[in-house]
DOLUM-983845 format. One record per residue (C-alpha): residue in one letter; residue number from 1; x, y, z; chain. Coordinates in steps of 0.2 Angstrom, whole numbers, plus 2048, in hexadecimal, padded with zeros to 3 digits. Example, Ala and Ser with C-alpha at 12.3 -4.5 7.8 and 13.67 -1.06 7.14 Angstrom:
2
R residu num   X   Y   Z chaine
R      A   1 83E 7EA 827      A
R      S   2 844 7FB 824      A
***
This chain:
348
R residu num   X   Y   Z chaine
R      M   1 846 834 8DB      A
R      K   2 848 834 8C8      A
R      K   3 859 831 8C2      A
R      K   4 861 83F 8B8      A
R      A   5 863 83A 8A5      A
R      P   6 875 83B 89F      A
R      T   7 87A 84A 894      A
R      M   8 886 84D 886      A
R      R   9 892 854 893      A
R      D  10 892 844 89C      A
R      V  11 895 83A 88D      A
R      A  12 8A3 846 888      A
R      R  13 8AB 845 899      A
R      L  14 8AB 832 898      A
R      A  15 8B1 831 886      A
R      E  16 8BE 83F 889      A
R      V  17 8B8 849 87A      A
R      S  18 8B0 85A 878      A
R      V  19 89D 85C 879      A
R      A  20 89D 861 867      A
R      T  21 8A5 850 862      A
R      V  22 897 847 86B      A
R      S  23 88A 852 862      A
R      A  24 892 84E 852      A
R      V  25 892 83B 855      A
R      A  26 880 83B 85C      A
R      N  27 879 846 84E      A
R      G  28 884 841 840      A
R      T  29 887 854 83C      A
R      A  30 89A 853 83A      A
R      V  31 8A8 846 836      A
R      V  32 8B0 83F 845      A
R      S  33 8C0 834 845      A
R      P  34 8BB 821 847      A
R      K  35 8C5 820 857      A
R      R  36 8BC 82E 860      A
R      A  37 8AB 829 859      A
R      E  38 8AD 818 860      A
R      R  39 8B2 81F 871      A
R      V  40 8A2 82A 871      A
R      R  41 897 81C 86C      A
R      K  42 89E 811 87A      A
R      A  43 89B 81F 886      A
R      M  44 889 822 880      A
R      E  45 886 80F 883      A
R      A  46 88E 80F 894      A
R      L  47 883 81E 89A      A
R      D  48 874 818 890      A
R      F  49 873 829 888      A
R      H  50 867 82D 87A      A
R      P  51 867 83D 870      A
R      D  52 859 849 873      A
R      Q  53 850 848 862      A
R      I  54 844 856 867      A
R      A  55 852 862 86B      A
R      R  56 85A 85D 85B      A
R      S  57 84B 860 851      A
R      L  58 849 872 858      A
R      K  59 85A 876 852      A
R      T  60 859 86E 841      A
R      G  61 846 870 83D      A
R      R  62 846 85D 839      A
R      T  63 841 84E 844      A
R      Q  64 847 840 838      A
R      V  65 836 838 83B      A
R      L  66 82A 834 82D      A
R      G  67 817 82F 82F      A
R      M  68 80F 821 825      A
R      I  69 7FC 81E 825      A
R      V  70 7F5 80E 81E      A
R      P  71 7E2 80B 81C      A
R      D  72 7E3 7F9 823      A
R      V  73 7F2 7F1 82A      A
R      T  74 7EA 7E0 82A      A
R      N  75 7E9 7E0 817      A
R      P  76 7F9 7D6 813      A
R      F  77 7FD 7E2 805      A
R      Y  78 801 7F0 811      A
R      P  79 80E 7E8 81C      A
R      E  80 818 7E4 80C      A
R      V  81 817 7F7 807      A
R      I  82 81C 7FC 819      A
R      V  83 82B 7F1 819      A
R      G  84 831 7F9 808      A
R      A  85 82E 80A 80F      A
R      E  86 837 807 81F      A
R      E  87 846 800 816      A
R      I  88 849 810 80D      A
R      A  89 845 81B 81C      A
R      R  90 852 811 827      A
R      A  91 85F 813 81A      A
R      S  92 85D 825 81A      A
R      N  93 85D 827 82D      A
R      Y  94 84A 82A 82F      A
R      S  95 83E 822 83B      A
R      V  96 82C 81E 836      A
R      I  97 81C 820 840      A
R      L  98 80F 814 83A      A
R      C  99 7FD 818 83B      A
R      N 100 7EE 80C 837      A
R      A 101 7DE 815 831      A
R      N 102 7D3 805 832      A
R      E 103 7CB 80B 822      A
R      D 104 7C3 819 82D      A
R      P 105 7C4 82B 825      A
R      T 106 7C2 833 836      A
R      Q 107 7D1 829 83E      A
R      E 108 7DB 82D 82E      A
R      Q 109 7D9 840 830      A
R      Q 110 7DD 83F 843      A
R      Q 111 7ED 835 83F      A
R      L 112 7F2 842 832      A
R      N 113 7EF 850 83E      A
R      T 114 7F9 847 84C      A
R      L 115 808 844 841      A
R      F 116 808 856 83B      A
R      S 117 807 85C 84D      A
R      H 118 815 851 852      A
R      R 119 820 859 845      A
R      V 120 824 84A 83A      A
R      D 121 82E 84F 82B      A
R      G 122 821 848 81E      A
R      V 123 814 83B 81C      A
R      L 124 810 82C 810      A
R      I 125 7FD 828 80F      A
R      A 126 7F2 81C 807      A
R      C 127 7E1 824 809      A
R      S 128 7D2 81C 811      A
R      D 129 7C8 82B 80D      A
R      P 130 7C7 82F 7FA      A
R      A 131 7C0 840 7FE      A
R      I 132 7CF 845 80A      A
R      S 133 7D6 856 807      A
R      L 134 7E9 858 809      A
R      D 135 7E9 86A 802      A
R      R 136 7EB 872 813      A
R      L 137 7FB 868 816      A
R      M 138 801 86A 804      A
R      R 139 7FF 87D 806      A
R      R 140 80B 87D 815      A
R      R 141 817 873 80A      A
R      F 142 816 864 815      A
R      P 143 81D 856 80B      A
R      I 144 810 848 807      A
R      V 145 811 839 7FB      A
R      C 146 801 830 7F8      A
R      F 147 803 81D 7F3      A
R      D 148 7F8 810 7ED      A
R      R 149 7E7 819 7F0      A
R      I 150 7E8 82B 7E9      A
R      P 151 7DB 838 7ED      A
R      P 152 7D3 841 7DE      A
R      G 153 7DC 851 7DA      A
R      F 154 7EB 84E 7E5      A
R      Q 155 7F9 859 7DE      A
R      G 156 808 851 7E7      A
R      D 157 813 842 7E4      A
R      T 158 80B 831 7E1      A
R      V 159 80F 81E 7E0      A
R      A 160 803 811 7DA      A
R      T 161 802 801 7D0      A
R      D 162 7FA 801 7BF      A
R      N 163 7E9 7FB 7C6      A
R      F 164 7E0 7FE 7B5      A
R      Q 165 7EC 7F3 7AB      A
R      G 166 7ED 7E5 7B9      A
R      A 167 7DA 7E4 7B8      A
R      Y 168 7D9 7E5 7A5      A
R      E 169 7E6 7D6 7A4      A
R      A 170 7DD 7CC 7B1      A
R      T 171 7CC 7CE 7A8      A
R      R 172 7D4 7CB 797      A
R      H 173 7DB 7BB 79E      A
R      L 174 7CA 7B5 7A3      A
R      I 175 7C2 7BA 792      A
R      G 176 7D0 7B1 789      A
R      L 177 7CB 7A1 792      A
R      G 178 7BA 7A2 78B      A
R      H 179 7B1 7AA 79A      A
R      E 180 7A2 7B6 796      A
R      R 181 799 7B7 7A6      A
R      I 182 7A6 7C0 7B0      A
R      A 183 7A2 7C7 7C1      A
R      I 184 7AC 7D4 7CB      A
R      L 185 7AE 7D7 7DD      A
R      A 186 7B2 7EA 7DC      A
R      G 187 7B6 7EF 7EE      A
R      R 188 7B4 802 7F2      A
R      T 189 7B2 80A 7E1      A
R      N 190 7B5 81B 7E8      A
R      L 191 7C7 817 7EB      A
R      S 192 7D3 81A 7DD      A
R      T 193 7DA 808 7DD      A
R      H 194 7C9 800 7DC      A
R      S 195 7C2 80C 7CF      A
R      S 196 7D1 809 7C4      A
R      R 197 7CF 7F6 7C5      A
R      V 198 7BC 7F7 7C1      A
R      E 199 7C1 802 7B2      A
R      G 200 7CD 7F6 7AC      A
R      F 201 7C1 7E8 7AE      A
R      R 202 7B3 7F1 7A4      A
R      R 203 7C0 7F6 797      A
R      A 204 7C5 7E4 794      A
R      M 205 7B3 7DE 793      A
R      A 206 7AE 7EC 787      A
R      D 207 7BD 7E8 77C      A
R      A 208 7B7 7D6 77B      A
R      R 209 7A5 7DC 778      A
R      L 210 79F 7D4 788      A
R      P 211 791 7DB 793      A
R      V 212 794 7E0 7A5      A
R      H 213 784 7D9 7AE      A
R      D 214 77E 7E3 7BD      A
R      E 215 77C 7D4 7C7      A
R      F 216 78E 7CF 7C4      A
R      C 217 795 7E0 7CA      A
R      W 218 797 7E1 7DD      A
R      P 219 79E 7F1 7E4      A
R      G 220 79F 7F2 7F7      A
R      G 221 7AA 7EE 806      A
R      M 222 7BC 7E9 808      A
R      Q 223 7BB 7DB 815      A
R      P 224 7B9 7C8 814      A
R      D 225 7A8 7C9 81B      A
R      A 226 7A3 7D4 80C      A
R      G 227 7AB 7C8 800      A
R      Y 228 7A2 7B9 808      A
R      D 229 791 7C2 807      A
R      V 230 793 7C6 7F5      A
R      G 231 799 7B5 7F1      A
R      R 232 78A 7AC 7F9      A
R      Q 233 77F 7B7 7EE      A
R      M 234 789 7B5 7DF      A
R      F 235 78A 7A2 7E0      A
R      A 236 777 7A2 7E2      A
R      L 237 774 7AB 7D1      A
R      R 238 76D 7A1 7C2      A
R      P 239 776 7A2 7B7      A
R      R 240 785 7A6 7C2      A
R      P 241 795 7AD 7BB      A
R      T 242 7A2 7A1 7B5      A
R      A 243 7B1 7AC 7BB      A
R      V 244 7B4 7BA 7C8      A
R      F 245 7C1 7C8 7C9      A
R      C 246 7C3 7CD 7DB      A
R      T 247 7CB 7DE 7DD      A
R      N 248 7D1 7DC 7EF      A
R      N 249 7DA 7CE 7F8      A
R      K 250 7CF 7CF 808      A
R      L 251 7BF 7CE 7FE      A
R      L 252 7C7 7BF 7F5      A
R      L 253 7C8 7B6 806      A
R      G 254 7B6 7B8 809      A
R      L 255 7B2 7B2 7F7      A
R      V 256 7BC 7A2 7F9      A
R      R 257 7B2 79E 809      A
R      A 258 7A1 7A1 801      A
R      M 259 7A7 796 7F2      A
R      A 260 7AB 788 7FE      A
R      E 261 79B 789 807      A
R      S 262 791 78A 7F7      A
R      G 263 798 77A 7F0      A
R      V 264 7A0 784 7E1      A
R      R 265 7B0 77D 7DB      A
R      C 266 7BE 787 7D4      A
R      P 267 7C3 787 7C6      A
R      K 268 7B7 77A 7C0      A
R      D 269 7A7 784 7C4      A
R      I 270 7AF 795 7C5      A
R      S 271 7C0 79D 7C1      A
R      I 272 7C7 7AA 7CD      A
R      V 273 7D4 7B8 7CB      A
R      G 274 7D9 7C3 7DA      A
R      F 275 7E3 7D3 7DC      A
R      D 276 7F3 7D2 7E7      A
R      D 277 7FE 7C3 7E9      A
R      F 278 804 7BC 7FA      A
R      T 279 80A 7AB 800      A
R      W 280 7F8 7A5 804      A
R      T 281 7F3 7A7 7F2      A
R      E 282 7FF 799 7ED      A
R      N 283 7F9 78F 7FC      A
R      F 284 7E7 78F 7F8      A
R      H 285 7E0 780 7EF      A
R      P 286 7DF 784 7E0      A
R      R 287 7EE 790 7E0      A
R      L 288 7E6 7A1 7DC      A
R      T 289 7EA 7AB 7CC      A
R      T 290 7ED 7BD 7D2      A
R      V 291 7F3 7CE 7CC      A
R      A 292 803 7D1 7D6      A
R      Q 293 808 7E2 7DB      A
R      P 294 81A 7E7 7E0      A
R      A 295 814 7EC 7F1      A
R      R 296 826 7ED 7F9      A
R      E 297 82C 7F7 7EA      A
R      L 298 81D 803 7EB      A
R      G 299 822 807 7FD      A
R      R 300 834 80A 7F8      A
R      R 301 830 815 7EA      A
R      A 302 824 81F 7F5      A
R      M 303 830 822 803      A
R      R 304 83E 827 7F6      A
R      L 305 832 834 7EF      A
R      L 306 82F 83B 801      A
R      I 307 841 83B 806      A
R      E 308 846 844 7F6      A
R      R 309 839 851 7F9      A
R      L 310 841 853 80B      A
R      E 311 853 854 805      A
R      N 312 84F 861 7F8      A
R      S 313 843 870 7F7      A
R      V 314 831 86A 7F7      A
R      D 315 82E 874 7E7      A
R      E 316 83E 870 7DF      A
R      F 317 837 864 7D2      A
R      P 318 826 861 7CC      A
R      R 319 819 854 7D1      A
R      R 320 81E 842 7CE      A
R      Q 321 812 834 7CA      A
R      V 322 819 823 7CB      A
R      V 323 80F 814 7C4      A
R      L 324 817 803 7C7      A
R      P 325 813 7F4 7BC      A
R      Q 326 809 7E5 7C2      A
R      E 327 80A 7D2 7BD      A
R      L 328 7FD 7C6 7BA      A
R      K 329 802 7B5 7C2      A
R      L 330 7F9 7A7 7BA      A
R      R 331 7F6 798 7C6      A
R      D 332 7E8 78B 7C7      A
R      S 333 7D8 795 7CC      A
R      T 334 7D4 799 7BA      A
R      T 335 7D0 78D 7AC      A
R      Q 336 7CA 78C 79A      A
R      M 337 7B7 78C 796      A
R      A 338 7AF 782 788      A
R      A 339 7AF 78E 779      A
R      S 340 79D 795 777      A
R      P 341 796 79A 765      A
R      R 342 797 7AC 76A      A
R      R 343 7A9 7AB 76F      A
R      K 344 7AE 7A2 75F      A
R      V 345 7A6 7B1 755      A
R      L 346 7AF 7BE 760      A
R      Q 347 7C0 7B5 75E      A
R      S 348 7BF 7B2 74B      A
***
């Protein structure tokens, strides 16, 4: 026979206080003297009592639970974002349900529907599907903050890195080293992050009056296998590029593998700049030059925006768009090219 769960009345009896006092301690709804609060907590622990959050949510209209959907939890960028978001949520007495969309728009939509049906108070989402429509939830005044990947036309709060500027600076760095034949592994260009990085790359090339050759521009997948396949094709070109800008860290892993198998040396034969900065970028040989995003701060800022929407009226203040700065970290994977006659003319 299933043992009956303890009730607030049981806790009150053991702690020798009223049920109202137990409720105040359990739910944080009123100030209780430290001595009484300690008696209640000890009684709750002794009885293994846990407040019924469902019942509480029916009374308050809030669950104190937030949803967070990321496109690929195996990408080292997103765990850092999650840590930052949970840090802020925990400090504000919210729990977080994490969902991994596996870069699958169908899974993403199912997870969003599930979170809504479970009455989470709001959602953070980095979209796998650039065509996703959040209008239905926005019309219901359901708080949503988009971070990192922003769907076109989204009218809610957003937090992202300055992807355009990061790509522009990375490309200008390569150009400044004398590289002219610069390739780009562009990732999924229908996503806001990658389209902005491609735009920054193209702008830097245009400002330097350098052509972007079709055979050096590789849009496509997001996984190491895609980077490997592109790398094998790229390194077989004649002439091949002297530098590569890679817009995604997992693509970069595949590219490095292809480079090793093709006998291409970095930076002697080819210079490489990646996007995102992690421990393994410094442990590669050579250490990789990368555009570093403030991933943890991105998670913190996104969660703050969401909680501010919850703690105030959803329509109390206008849409906020936060753009965080990036940093180009120079290491050993890029090197100076011998100055060509063309570059001497452009630089004069």
